[in-house]
N, C-alpha and C positions, 0 to 999 in steps of 0.2 A: 186852235185855242179860243175859248171864248167866255172863259171865267178864270179868276184866279184860286188858287188852292193854299191849303194850311201851310203846305211846304214852301211856295211861293213869298208868301207874307211873313214866314219866319225868316228865310232867308234875307228879304229886304231888310228886316230888323238887325239881323247879325250884321250886314254889311254898313247900315248906318251906325250901329254900335261901334264898328271897328274904325268906320272913318273919324268919329267923333273922339276917338280914343288918341292915345300917344304910340299905339303898337305901330311897330315898323312894317310888319308883314301882315298878310291877311290868310287865314286867322292865325295868329302867334299862340303857339304852344306851350311858350315859356312864360307868357304873361300871368296875370293875377286873374285874369277875368276866363272864366270857361265859355268859349263861344259855342260848343257842341252841345253842352248841357242846357245854355240857353236858347238853343235852335229847338231841340227837343222839348224841354218846356213849352214853348210858344205853340209848338206844334199839337202837342197833348192838349193844351189849353183851347186851342182852336176846334179841335175833334172833340171836346167833352160836351156829352149830351145836356149836363145842367147849365151850361154857358151859352147854348144853342141860340137864344132869342138875342142875346147883345152879339154873338158871334155873326148870326145872320145879317145883321145889321151893318156890321163891318164888312162882309164879304159883298153886300149889296152896294155899298158904298165904293168899294174899291173896283167892281165890276162896271160901275157907271162911270167912273173915272178913265179906266182903262179901255172898256169895250163899250161905248156909247151907242154904236150900231149893233144890235142882234142881228143874226143870221136871217130871222125873220122880216126886219126892216129893209136888207139888203137885196134889191132885184138884180138878178143875174143878168148880163148881156148876153145875148144869144152866141156870139163869137168870143166869149172869155174863155180862158183855158179851164176854169172848173167846169163849164158848160159841156166843154169839149171831151173832158175826162169823164163826166156823167155819162155823156151820151155813149161813149166807147164801152164804159162799165154795163151798160143796159142791153148792149147787143148782142146776139148770139154769138157766141165762138164759132169760128170756122174749124171744120173737121180738116185736119192735115190730110193732103192726098193720098199719102201712104196708107191711112187707116181708112180712107173711104173706099178705097178698091178692093179692099179685105171684105166688105159687106157684101 
């Protein structure tokens, strides 16, 4: 994961709202506040094309706070697990012996 999503930001807002309330459980279905509607409203707003310039700034700020180093800035060490997995993925798959003998 290298960037936040509308769903993530909405979840954070719902969690903060719940923590700041007097609700005893998360999310309370018996309370006066509709957390599900609040979540959906935030997601819809963040995905609304008419609000895109402001939302782009919001996403940019959150991404800079949570993901200060992008993948382009990260130099992979040759012996890292990611390097090993990438090397395995690029290697040709061996043909099983029982299949190789039928050709």
